[in-house]
N, C-alpha and C positions, 0 to 999 in steps of 0.2 A: 825756655827759662822764664819764670815769673819773678816779679819784684819780691825780694825776700821779706819785705815789710808788709806784704799783703796787697789786696786789690786797690785799697785807697790809703796810702801812707800820708796823704796831705802834702806837707813839705818835708823834704828829706835831705840831710847833709851826709856826705860820704867823705872820709879822710883816710888816707893810707898810702900805699906804695904800689906802683905799677910793676909789672914783671921786668921792666927795664931797670928797676932800682930807683926810679925817680919818685919823690913825693908827689901826691896827687890829691885833688879834691873834686867833688861834684855837688851840685845843688839842683835837686829835682823838685818840680812843682806839679801838683794835680789839684783839681777842683770840681765841685758839683754844680754850683750856680753859674748862671751866664756871666756874671761879673768876675767870678774867679777863673772861669775858663777863657774869658776875653782879655788875656794878659800875655806878655812876652818878656823875655830876658833881653836887655839891650846888649850891644857890643860894649867893650870897655870904654868908659868915658874918661879921657885923660885929664880933663880939667878938675875932676873930683876924685880921680883914682878909684873908680867904682864901676860896678855893674848894677843896673837898676832893674826892678820888675815894674813895668809900666803897663797902662791900659792900651789895648790895640786901637781904641778910638781916642784920638787926641783931644776930643771935645768932652770926654767923660770927666766928671767931677773927681777931684783928687780924693782918694780914700786911704788914710794912713795905715789901715790894716792890710790893704792889698797892694799898695804902691810904695816902694821903699828901696833903699840901697841894700841889696842882698849880699854883695861882696865888696870889700875894700882891700886894696893892696898898697902897702907902703913901698914906693918905687925904689928906694935906696937899700932897704933891708930885705924886701920880699915878704915881710909880715903879711899874713892873709887872715882876714876875719870874714866869716860868712854866717848869716842868720836869716830867719824868717820874719824878723822884726827890726824896725829901725832903732828902737830904744836902746838895746844893748850894743849896737854896732860901734858907735862913736866912742863910748866909754871903754869897751874892751880894746879897741884899736889904740886908744891913747895909753891905756894901762900897759900894754905889751910894748908899745913903741917908746914911751917916755918914762916908764916905771924905773928903769935903771938910773935915770938922771936924778931921781929923788931917793935912790937906794931902796926901792920898794919892789919886792918880788911880786910878779903877776900871778903866781901859782895860787889857785883857789879864789882868785878875784872873781872869776866868772860865776862860780856857785854863790858867792856872797851877793853879787849884783842880782842874779836871777832870783834869789830868795826875796830880795826887796821888791823886785818888779812883779813877780808872779806871772801868770799867763796873760795872753792878750785877750782883752774883754771885747772881742768882736761880736760875741753873743753872750747874753747874760746866762742863758741856759747851758751853753757849751763853750766856755772860754777855751781858746786854743793854746796849747803848750808853746812856750818860747824855746827855741833851740839855737845853739851857738856852736860854731867850730872855729878853731884857731890853728894855724900852722906857722911856725917860726923857727929861726936858726939860733940856737943858744951859744954858738961859737964852736961847738964840737960836732954839730950836725943838726938835721931837721927833726923837730918834734911836733906833735899834734895833740889836740885835746878836743873833747866834745862835752857839751853841757846841755841840761834841760830843766825846765820847771813847769809843773802843771798846777801849782797852787802857791799862794803867798806863804813865805816862811819855809818852803821846802825846795830843794834843788839837788841835782846830782852833777858832778863834774868828774870826768875821768882824770887819772894821773896822766902826765905827758907820756905819749907813746910813739913808737915807730914800728909799724907792722912789717911782717916779712913780705918780700916781693910778691905781687899779685893779689894782695889782700887789702881790702878797705873796710874800716868800721863805719857803721852808720847809726844815725838817730833820726826817726821820723816824728812828726807831730802827733799822728794818730795811730790807732792800733791795727789799721789795715782793713777794717770793715767799712762798708759804705755808710751804714748807720753807726757812725764811729763813736768811740770813746778816745780819750787822749792816751798816747803811748805810756806804758808803765815805766817810769824812770828807773825802777829797780833793775829792769832788764839791761839797761845800759851799764849800771854799776857792776853787775855780776858778769858782764861780757856776753858773748854769744851773738852779738849783732854784727856778724862778719859777712862780707861779700867777696867772693873770689872772682876777680875780673880777668878777662882775656885781652883787654885793651893794651895798646902800646903808645897811644897818643891821646891828647885831650879830646880831639874830635871823635875818635873811636870810643872813648869813655862816655862822652855825652850821648852818642848814638846807642851804645850798648844799654845804658840805663833807660833811655827813652823807649827803646824798642822792647825791652823786657817788661815794661810797665803798660802793656797794651790792653788792659781790661776795659771792656765796654759794658756799662751798666744798663739794664733794661729801662730804668727810669731817667738817669742822668746822662746817658750816652758815654762817649769817650771822655775819660777823666784826665789823662795826661795833658800837660800844657807846655812845659819847657824842661830842658836840662842844660845847665852850664857846667863846664868842667875845665880843669887846669892841671898842668904838669910843671913842676919846678925843674926845668932843664936848661935854664940860662937864657931862654928866648922869651920875648914879650915883657910886659910890665913887671918890674921886680923879679924878673927871671921866670915868670909864669907864662908859659905858652897856653893860650886859651882856645876853647872850642864851645860850640853851643848848638842845640837843636830846639827849634820852636815849632809848636803846632801852627801858629800864625806868623807868617813872615811879614814884617812891617818895615817899610822903607824909612831909614833914619836920616 
């Protein structure tokens, strides 16, 4: 099985439900350059309630486009926010966590924010789409949403959803080609970005996505770098049991 988003999805967020009936997420990363490939996903950092994407070389200069909090989890509610960009993480986290205190609905907050932010300008010629995923409990059950922007003033946000068991929806930054273009947001809006998973645990999910993304390019070599996954089963931070698979194992 190949990655349903193609040989080079860039960064990719999955949200849905495992066959066990538990809500689940995954965040997969791939890269072409040495700097993009020289990264890893940390273990959960309790002091900041997050998982970071860090350089494998601790002496490497900080790069805000490559090194960031990819996942934040609110420990008391289980609210989960995942993104390929630091900029939306904190704002989305606060909107979903604290919005009810000011009687503000978070629905469509993500698309409004992404329209203002636009893509990441890591390259003037090819800015990278910003993608966001949110999972939260609205009191009646777990809901999830995905969002993406590839240009200022435009963004797509799904309505809150809960998939059937064994299905996850996904959004990647790129169109899957090694000489990439950004993923077309319309494809997220109309649906069809579904992935049928056989996994029953977070570690299985991380391994499943990492292993299916095994494309090796003649020019850039192996592209896959990490996959982090979580299952909302009452274990772990905020009830999320976590798993990960890194190309480079780094002692923390």
